[in-house]
C-alpha positions as CSV (number, residue, x, y, z in Angstrom):
1,M,0.0,0.0,0.3
2,I,1.4,3.3,-0.7
3,T,2.3,5.7,1.8
4,L,1.7,9.4,2.6
5,K,5.2,10.1,2.4
6,D,5.0,9.0,-1.6
7,I,1.6,10.8,-1.9
8,I,2.7,14.2,-0.7
9,Q,5.7,14.6,-3.2
10,D,5.9,18.0,-5.0
11,S,2.6,19.0,-3.4
12,G,3.8,22.1,-1.9
13,V,4.1,21.0,1.7
14,V,4.7,23.6,4.3
15,K,4.9,21.6,7.6
16,V,4.1,18.2,8.9
17,S,2.7,17.3,12.3
18,G,2.9,13.6,12.9
19,P,4.6,10.3,10.8
20,L,4.9,10.1,7.1
21,G,5.3,6.4,6.9
22,I,1.6,5.7,7.6
23,P,-0.2,3.6,4.7
24,V,-2.9,5.3,3.0
25,S,-6.0,3.4,2.0
26,S,-7.8,6.1,-0.4
27,I,-7.9,10.0,-1.0
28,T,-10.6,12.4,-1.2
29,G,-11.6,16.0,-0.8
30,D,-14.9,14.9,0.4
31,S,-15.1,14.2,4.2
32,R,-18.4,12.1,3.3
33,K,-16.3,9.6,1.6
34,V,-13.5,9.3,4.2
35,V,-13.0,5.5,5.5
36,P,-10.6,3.9,7.7
37,G,-7.3,4.8,6.7
38,S,-8.1,7.9,3.9
39,L,-6.4,10.7,3.4
40,F,-8.6,13.9,3.6
41,V,-7.7,16.9,1.7
42,A,-9.6,20.1,3.2
43,V,-10.3,22.2,-0.1
44,K,-11.9,26.0,0.3
45,G,-14.8,25.4,-2.3
46,F,-17.0,27.9,-3.3
47,S,-20.3,26.9,-1.3
48,S,-18.2,25.2,1.5
49,D,-14.9,25.1,3.3
50,G,-13.5,21.6,3.7
51,H,-11.5,22.9,6.8
52,L,-15.0,23.0,8.3
53,F,-15.2,19.2,8.0
54,I,-12.1,18.2,9.5
55,G,-13.5,16.7,12.3
56,K,-15.6,14.6,10.7
57,A,-13.1,13.0,8.6
58,V,-11.4,12.4,11.7
59,E,-14.1,10.9,13.5
60,A,-14.6,8.7,10.4
61,G,-11.2,7.5,10.4
62,A,-8.7,9.6,8.4
63,S,-5.3,8.7,9.1
64,A,-4.0,12.0,7.7
65,V,-5.4,15.5,7.2
66,V,-4.0,17.8,4.5
67,Y,-5.3,21.5,5.1
68,E,-4.0,25.2,4.2
69,S,-5.7,27.4,6.6
70,D,-3.6,28.6,9.7
71,E,-6.4,28.1,12.1
72,V,-6.1,24.4,12.1
73,V,-5.0,22.7,15.1
74,P,-3.4,19.2,14.3
75,V,-5.0,16.3,16.3
76,Q,-3.1,13.6,18.2
77,G,-2.9,10.4,16.3
78,V,-3.6,12.1,13.0
79,T,-0.9,13.2,11.0
80,F,-1.7,16.7,9.7
81,V,0.2,18.2,6.6
82,K,-0.1,21.8,5.9
83,V,0.5,23.1,2.3
84,E,0.4,26.3,0.3
85,R,-2.7,25.4,-1.7
86,S,-4.9,22.5,-0.6
87,R,-7.0,22.6,-4.4
88,H,-3.7,22.0,-6.1
89,A,-2.1,19.8,-3.5
90,L,-5.5,17.7,-4.0
91,A,-4.6,17.2,-7.5
92,I,-0.9,16.3,-7.2
93,M,-1.5,14.1,-4.6
94,A,-4.3,12.3,-6.4
95,S,-1.9,11.8,-9.5
96,N,0.8,10.5,-6.9
97,F,-1.7,8.1,-5.0
98,Y,-2.8,6.4,-8.3
99,G,0.9,6.0,-9.5
100,N,0.9,9.2,-12.0
101,P,-1.4,7.4,-14.7
102,S,-1.1,10.2,-17.0
103,E,2.5,9.4,-17.6
104,K,1.8,6.2,-18.8
105,L,-0.7,6.9,-21.5
106,V,-0.8,9.6,-24.5
107,L,-3.1,12.1,-22.9
108,V,-4.9,14.7,-25.2
109,G,-6.9,17.4,-24.0
110,I,-9.2,19.7,-25.8
111,T,-10.1,23.2,-24.5
112,G,-12.6,26.2,-25.9
113,T,-16.1,27.2,-26.1
114,N,-17.7,25.0,-28.6
115,G,-16.8,21.8,-30.1
116,K,-15.0,20.2,-27.1
117,T,-17.5,17.1,-26.7
118,T,-17.5,16.6,-30.3
119,T,-13.8,16.5,-31.2
120,V,-12.7,14.5,-28.2
121,T,-15.5,11.7,-28.9
122,L,-14.3,11.8,-32.7
123,L,-10.5,11.1,-31.7
124,Y,-11.8,8.4,-29.3
125,N,-13.6,6.5,-32.3
126,L,-11.0,7.6,-34.5
127,F,-8.2,5.9,-32.7
128,K,-10.2,2.8,-31.6
129,G,-10.7,2.5,-35.4
130,L,-6.9,2.6,-35.8
131,G,-6.6,-0.2,-33.7
132,Y,-5.7,1.4,-30.4
133,E,-7.3,1.0,-26.9
134,C,-8.5,4.5,-25.6
135,G,-10.1,6.0,-22.9
136,L,-12.4,9.1,-23.2
137,L,-13.3,11.8,-20.5
138,S,-16.1,14.2,-21.9
139,T,-19.1,15.7,-21.2
140,I,-21.3,12.9,-22.3
141,A,-19.7,10.1,-20.7
142,N,-16.6,8.5,-19.8
143,Y,-15.1,5.4,-21.3
144,V,-12.3,3.1,-20.1
145,G,-11.7,0.9,-23.0
146,G,-15.3,0.2,-24.2
147,K,-16.9,0.4,-20.6
148,R,-18.9,3.5,-20.3
149,T,-19.4,5.6,-16.6
150,E,-21.7,8.5,-16.3
151,T,-20.1,11.9,-15.6
152,T,-21.5,15.0,-14.1
153,N,-18.9,17.8,-15.1
154,T,-17.2,18.6,-18.1
155,T,-13.8,18.4,-16.2
156,S,-14.3,15.8,-13.3
157,D,-12.3,16.2,-10.0
158,P,-8.8,15.4,-9.9
159,V,-9.3,12.1,-7.5
160,T,-11.9,10.8,-10.3
161,I,-9.8,11.9,-13.3
162,N,-6.9,10.0,-11.7
163,S,-8.8,7.0,-10.8
164,L,-10.3,6.7,-14.3
165,L,-6.9,7.2,-15.8
166,A,-5.4,4.6,-13.7
167,R,-8.2,2.2,-14.7
168,M,-7.3,3.0,-18.0
169,V,-3.7,2.2,-17.6
170,E,-4.8,-1.2,-16.3
171,A,-7.3,-2.1,-19.1
172,G,-4.3,-1.8,-21.5
173,C,-5.4,1.7,-23.0
174,Q,-2.7,3.6,-24.9
175,Y,-4.7,7.1,-25.4
176,C,-7.0,9.3,-23.3
177,F,-8.9,11.8,-24.8
178,M,-10.5,14.5,-22.4
179,E,-12.2,17.8,-22.4
180,V,-10.9,20.4,-20.1
181,S,-13.0,23.3,-19.1
182,S,-12.2,26.6,-18.1
183,I,-13.7,26.0,-14.5
184,G,-11.6,22.7,-14.4
185,M,-8.4,24.9,-15.0
186,E,-9.2,27.6,-12.7
187,Q,-10.0,24.7,-10.0
188,E,-6.8,23.1,-10.9
189,R,-8.5,20.0,-11.5
190,V,-5.8,19.0,-14.1
191,A,-3.0,19.9,-12.4
192,G,-0.4,17.2,-12.3
193,L,-1.3,15.7,-15.4
194,R,1.1,15.3,-18.4
195,F,-0.4,16.2,-21.7
196,K,1.2,15.0,-24.7
197,A,-1.2,17.3,-26.8
198,G,-3.5,20.5,-26.0
199,I,-6.1,21.5,-28.8
200,F,-7.8,24.9,-28.6
201,S,-11.0,25.1,-30.7
202,N,-12.4,28.5,-30.3
203,L,-13.4,31.2,-27.6
204,T,-16.9,32.9,-27.7
205,H,-19.4,34.2,-25.0
206,D,-20.0,31.3,-22.2
207,H,-19.6,30.7,-18.5
208,L,-19.4,34.5,-17.6
209,D,-21.7,33.7,-14.5
210,Y,-18.6,32.3,-13.1
211,H,-15.7,34.0,-14.5
212,K,-17.5,37.5,-14.6
213,T,-15.5,39.0,-17.6
214,F,-14.3,37.6,-20.9
215,A,-10.8,38.6,-19.9
216,E,-10.8,36.2,-16.8
217,Y,-12.4,33.4,-19.1
218,L,-9.8,33.9,-21.9
219,R,-6.7,33.5,-19.0
220,C,-8.2,30.6,-17.5
221,K,-8.5,28.8,-21.0
222,K,-4.7,29.8,-21.4
223,L,-3.7,28.5,-18.3
224,F,-4.1,25.0,-20.0
225,F,-1.4,25.9,-22.6
226,D,0.9,27.7,-20.1
227,S,0.8,24.2,-18.5
228,L,2.2,22.1,-21.3
229,G,5.5,20.7,-21.4
230,K,8.2,20.9,-24.1
231,D,7.5,17.3,-25.5
232,A,3.9,18.3,-25.8
233,F,1.9,19.8,-29.0
234,A,-0.2,22.8,-28.7
235,I,-2.6,22.9,-31.4
236,V,-4.7,26.0,-32.3
237,N,-7.2,27.2,-34.5
238,T,-5.8,30.4,-35.9
239,D,-9.0,31.5,-37.4
240,D,-9.9,32.4,-33.5
241,R,-8.4,35.7,-32.8
242,N,-7.7,34.3,-29.6
243,G,-5.7,31.2,-31.0
244,L,-2.3,32.5,-31.0
245,V,-3.1,34.5,-27.9
246,M,-3.4,31.0,-26.0
247,V,0.3,29.8,-27.2
248,Q,2.0,33.0,-26.4
249,N,3.8,31.3,-23.0
250,T,3.6,27.9,-24.0
251,A,6.7,25.5,-24.0
252,A,4.9,23.3,-26.4
253,Q,5.4,22.8,-29.9
254,V,2.7,25.0,-31.6
255,V,0.7,23.2,-34.6
256,T,-1.9,25.6,-36.2
257,Y,-4.9,25.0,-38.3
258,S,-7.3,27.0,-40.3
259,C,-10.3,26.7,-42.4
260,R,-9.8,30.2,-43.9
261,A,-5.9,31.0,-44.1
262,M,-2.4,29.8,-44.2
263,A,-1.6,27.2,-41.7
264,D,0.4,24.1,-40.8
265,H,-2.9,22.2,-41.6
266,T,-6.0,23.6,-43.8
267,C,-9.2,22.6,-44.8
268,R,-12.3,23.8,-46.9
269,I,-15.6,22.5,-47.7
270,L,-16.1,21.4,-51.4
271,E,-19.8,20.2,-50.9
272,Q,-22.5,19.6,-48.4
273,S,-25.9,18.3,-47.6
274,F,-27.6,16.5,-44.7
275,D,-25.8,13.4,-45.5
276,G,-22.3,15.1,-45.0
277,M,-19.5,17.0,-46.6
278,L,-16.9,16.6,-49.1
279,L,-13.6,18.3,-47.5
280,N,-10.4,19.2,-49.0
281,I,-8.0,18.6,-46.1
282,D,-4.2,19.5,-47.1
283,G,-4.8,19.0,-50.7
284,R,-6.8,16.0,-50.4
285,E,-10.3,15.3,-50.7
286,A,-12.1,13.4,-47.6
287,W,-15.8,12.5,-46.9
288,T,-17.5,13.2,-43.5
289,R,-20.7,12.2,-42.1
290,L,-20.7,15.3,-40.2
291,I,-21.9,18.6,-41.3
292,G,-21.6,22.3,-41.0
293,A,-18.5,24.7,-41.1
294,H,-18.1,24.3,-37.2
295,N,-17.6,20.5,-38.0
296,A,-15.2,21.2,-40.4
297,Y,-13.2,23.0,-37.7
298,N,-13.8,19.7,-35.4
299,I,-12.8,17.3,-38.4
300,L,-9.2,19.4,-39.2
301,A,-8.7,19.4,-35.3
302,I,-8.7,15.7,-35.1
303,Y,-6.9,15.1,-38.3
304,T,-4.0,17.7,-37.3
305,T,-3.9,15.9,-33.6
306,A,-3.5,12.5,-35.3
307,V,-0.8,13.5,-37.5
308,C,0.9,15.2,-34.6
309,L,0.8,11.8,-32.6
310,G,2.1,10.1,-35.3
311,A,-0.9,8.6,-37.3
312,D,-0.5,8.0,-40.9
313,P,-2.4,10.9,-43.1
314,T,-3.9,8.3,-45.6
315,E,-5.3,6.1,-42.7
316,T,-6.5,9.0,-40.8
317,L,-8.7,10.4,-43.6
318,I,-10.1,7.1,-44.1
319,G,-11.0,6.5,-40.6
320,I,-12.6,10.1,-40.9
321,S,-15.0,9.0,-43.3
322,T,-16.4,6.3,-41.1
323,L,-16.9,8.5,-38.1
324,A,-20.4,9.8,-36.8
325,S,-21.0,12.9,-34.4
326,A,-21.2,12.9,-30.7
327,P,-24.7,11.9,-29.5
328,G,-26.9,15.1,-29.7
329,R,-24.8,17.2,-32.3
330,L,-26.7,17.8,-35.6
331,E,-28.9,14.7,-35.0
332,N,-31.4,14.5,-37.8
333,L,-34.7,12.8,-37.5
334,S,-36.6,12.8,-40.4
335,G,-40.7,12.9,-40.4
336,P,-43.7,12.9,-42.3
337,G,-43.9,15.6,-45.2
338,G,-40.3,16.0,-45.6
339,I,-39.7,17.6,-42.1
340,S,-36.3,17.2,-40.6
341,V,-36.0,17.6,-36.9
342,I,-32.5,18.6,-35.8
343,I,-31.4,18.2,-32.5
344,D,-28.5,20.0,-31.3
345,Y,-26.7,21.0,-27.9
346,A,-26.0,24.6,-29.2
347,H,-26.6,26.8,-26.0
348,T,-24.1,29.7,-26.6
349,P,-24.8,32.6,-29.1
350,D,-21.7,31.6,-31.4
351,A,-23.2,27.5,-31.3
352,L,-26.6,28.5,-32.0
353,E,-25.3,31.1,-34.9
354,N,-23.1,28.1,-36.6
355,V,-26.0,25.5,-36.3
356,L,-28.5,27.8,-37.9
357,G,-26.0,28.9,-40.7
358,T,-25.3,25.5,-41.3
359,L,-28.9,24.5,-41.8
360,R,-29.5,27.4,-43.8
361,A,-27.1,26.7,-46.4
362,I,-27.8,23.1,-46.5
363,S,-31.6,23.7,-47.1
364,P,-31.9,27.4,-48.7
365,G,-35.4,28.3,-49.3
366,K,-36.9,25.9,-47.1
367,Q,-38.9,27.0,-43.8
368,L,-36.5,27.0,-40.7
369,T,-37.8,26.8,-37.3
370,C,-35.8,27.6,-34.0
371,L,-36.8,26.4,-30.7
372,F,-34.5,27.4,-27.9
373,G,-34.4,28.4,-24.3
374,C,-31.6,29.4,-22.0
375,G,-30.6,27.6,-18.7
376,G,-31.5,29.2,-15.3
377,D,-28.6,29.9,-12.6
378,R,-26.2,30.5,-15.4
379,D,-24.7,33.5,-17.4
380,A,-27.7,35.6,-18.2
381,T,-26.2,38.1,-20.1
382,K,-26.4,35.8,-23.3
383,R,-30.2,35.5,-23.3
384,P,-30.8,38.4,-25.3
385,E,-27.9,37.8,-27.9
386,M,-29.5,34.2,-28.3
387,A,-32.9,35.8,-29.4
388,A,-31.1,38.3,-31.6
389,I,-29.3,35.4,-33.2
390,A,-32.5,33.5,-33.8
391,E,-34.4,36.3,-35.0
392,K,-31.7,36.6,-37.7
393,G,-31.0,33.1,-38.7
394,A,-34.6,31.5,-38.8
395,D,-37.8,32.0,-40.0
396,R,-40.1,30.9,-37.0
397,I,-38.9,31.3,-33.5
398,I,-40.4,29.5,-30.4
399,V,-38.9,30.3,-27.1
400,T,-39.0,27.6,-24.4
401,S,-37.5,26.3,-21.3
402,D,-34.4,24.5,-20.7
403,N,-32.9,23.6,-17.4
404,S,-34.4,26.3,-15.7
405,R,-33.0,25.2,-12.4
406,T,-33.9,27.4,-9.5
407,E,-34.9,30.4,-11.8
408,R,-38.5,30.9,-12.8
409,T,-38.8,29.9,-16.8
410,E,-41.1,32.9,-17.3
411,D,-38.1,35.1,-15.8
412,I,-35.6,33.5,-18.2
413,M,-38.2,33.9,-21.2
414,D,-38.6,37.8,-20.1
415,D,-34.7,38.1,-20.3
416,I,-34.7,36.4,-23.8
417,R,-37.5,38.7,-25.1
418,K,-35.3,41.6,-24.6
419,G,-33.1,40.5,-27.4
420,F,-35.7,40.5,-30.0
421,S,-36.6,43.6,-32.5
422,P,-40.2,44.5,-32.5
423,R,-40.5,42.6,-35.7
424,G,-38.6,39.8,-34.2
425,L,-41.0,39.7,-31.3
426,A,-44.2,39.6,-33.5
427,R,-43.0,36.3,-34.9
428,A,-41.7,34.5,-31.9
429,L,-43.6,32.2,-30.0
430,F,-43.3,31.9,-26.2
431,I,-44.3,28.4,-24.8
432,A,-43.0,27.6,-21.4
433,D,-43.7,23.9,-21.4
434,R,-41.0,22.6,-23.8
435,K,-42.6,19.2,-24.6
436,E,-45.5,21.2,-25.7
437,A,-43.1,23.5,-27.5
438,I,-41.8,20.8,-29.6
439,R,-45.1,19.3,-30.4
440,T,-46.3,22.9,-31.7
441,A,-42.8,23.5,-33.4
442,I,-43.1,20.4,-35.6
443,M,-47.3,20.2,-36.1
444,T,-47.2,23.5,-37.5
445,A,-44.0,23.4,-39.6
446,A,-44.2,23.6,-43.5
447,P,-43.7,20.4,-45.6
448,G,-39.8,19.9,-46.3
449,G,-39.2,22.7,-43.3
450,T,-36.4,22.3,-40.8
451,V,-37.0,22.1,-37.0
452,L,-33.9,22.8,-34.9
453,L,-34.5,21.9,-31.1
454,A,-31.6,23.7,-29.6
455,G,-30.1,23.2,-26.1
456,K,-30.6,19.9,-24.8
457,G,-28.7,17.7,-27.2
458,H,-27.5,14.5,-25.7
459,E,-29.4,15.6,-22.2
460,D,-32.1,13.2,-21.5
461,Y,-33.3,15.3,-18.6
462,Q,-34.8,18.7,-17.0
463,I,-33.6,20.2,-14.3
464,I,-36.7,22.0,-12.8
465,G,-36.1,23.3,-9.3
466,T,-33.8,20.9,-8.0
467,E,-35.6,17.8,-9.5
468,K,-34.1,16.1,-12.4
469,R,-36.8,14.9,-14.5
470,H,-36.7,12.6,-17.6
471,F,-36.9,14.4,-20.6
472,D,-35.6,12.7,-23.9
473,E,-36.5,15.0,-27.1
474,K,-35.7,12.4,-29.6
475,E,-38.6,10.2,-27.8
476,I,-40.8,13.4,-27.9
477,V,-40.0,13.8,-31.4
478,K,-40.9,10.1,-32.5
479,D,-44.3,10.3,-30.4
480,V,-45.2,13.8,-32.7
481,F,-44.2,12.2,-36.0
482,N,-46.6,9.0,-34.8
483,Q,-49.4,11.5,-34.3
484,I,-49.1,13.1,-37.5
485,Q,-48.9,9.9,-39.5
486,N,-52.1,8.9,-37.6
487,L,-54.1,11.9,-38.4
């Protein structure tokens, strides 16, 4: 069994009270998970302070406690370790506890506002298709080899991350692809991990409820590239104005990709329909089942990453042609009368604009309906922006609920309402019940029209208040299609 002395290496130790040779059975920052022999790390959180639960951790049998507060008084019989920053220490210690698993596989991370889930999922499936055992850490789910486990955050806590990475190593995985969020970087959840490649997709309006300013949001994203080692690749989209900003201080080898200008790797769309796109990647034609300019960037990002990691370019392009998008990303359900219902996770202004632009380009002259809402207890400043984008990009607009959480749906809809012009407001419907809103959107769509259901994507639930309720849009759409056919 690993000892405390091994676990606290390189974690910023300031002072130790008690023996370091004691064995540690588990590590946690949650006092409720402490069992006899655990190492409890007291972290100052945003809703609670772990230092307040040190007593409970000791009562539960913790053999050691890590803390940062000067007010903590060590308890006899338990080793207390003071560190500079307990949040940082938790990540380093978690990595040490699990044997530094990120050093035993090729770890690739992606950060950015949009495209993270699609890109890591595509990379996971691409490398599996190339014959490698892989792991995936994403918003939708985590995979150890082919075994799926559920996830709750874009970037999990450091104990969970390292536990999963260790399981991947044990299962023989050679690669792991993971999403790295700005919040995860700011909270140091990936500290101590060794990345072989970091990808930057784009930076647009999101998470300002947490970061408060766009500058702070950018700073937290940039931390990822600042932390990369000299043996890593920093793969950046230079069509985004913040692309080169991200790598200003990185020690990694910078590799650029672009769909509009000169770069190390380039791509342009030759043809596209609901069935897919024909792309020109680095002068060679490649077919993909994905659609939309934003997915051209995602495809180029995975191609660039694969080549950087030593994959054969031709085999990579062949593999790309077999890939399907991540669940809930431009999923097309065809219905009676030639109606196409598109389910997409677009929940930011930029993502909504991209999806509407894609659907308009594929079906010019056809009626386009946009149904969307905005999440409660989240960045409220983007709500009117979403309205303005929907008004500009769609023929019909239906505003409804999303995950309202503890906010009133009507109040959220009122915030959205402020973004419409008088003309836009006159053609927008406001239906708080999302199921009824979906039914109305499909039942009143013109033959051959397209209906976009934006915001939920892969989610099969709605959060109303503090209750998580089953809500699967694909099930609802199919029920409506059956109703239409039975009329």
